[in-house]
N, C-alpha and C positions, 0 to 999 in steps of 0.2 A: 779113467786113467788115474793111477795112484801118483802121489807126489814123487816117489822114488822113480817111477817110470818116466814121468815128465822130465825130471832132472837129467836122467840118463840120455833121453832122446835129444834134449836141448844141448847137452855137452857133446854128443856125437855130431850134431849139426855144426857146432862151433869148430870142432876138430877137423871135420871134412872141409869146411870153408877155409880154414887156416892152411891146411895142407894143399888145397887146390891153388892157393896163392903162393905156395912154396915159402911160407914164413915159418922159420924155426920157432919153437915155443919160447925160447929165451928172447928172441927179437920181438915176438908178439907181446910178451910180458913187459918188455921195455917200452914199446910203442904205446901200449894201452895203460901203462902205469899200474899194472896189477902184478903182485908178487908171483914169480914163476910157479911156486908150489901151489898157490891158490888157483892159478890158471889151470894147472894140471888137475887139481881136484875138480874144478868146474867141468873140464872136458870129459872127465870120467864119471860125471854125474854124482859125485860124492859130496858136493857142497852147493848150497844155494848161493845165489849172487844178488847183489844189489842191482837195481835197475840202471843206475849210473855206470856200474861196471860193465853191464851188458851193452850199454850205449857206447862205451869206450871201445869194446871189442868190435862192435858193428862198424864204428867209424874207421878203425884201422883196416878192417876187411872191406871197406866201402860197400857196406850192405845196410839194409834196414833192420832194425831190431826185430820187427815182426817175422823176419825170415827164420829166426831161431825158436819161435814159439810154436 
């Protein structure tokens, strides 16, 4: 798996989980303390993220970080 493919798949998992919890991207950004544009880039697999950002996202979604990998 290439790095690009990995980022796209991870972003899709984040987006699916966020939508399943019915959390708008703006609210998700606020709760996770991640800029909305950065979160959007992450969900589209266009940007790598720090592990602590991924943990913040997982915490808001009440999930384990491993579920995104």
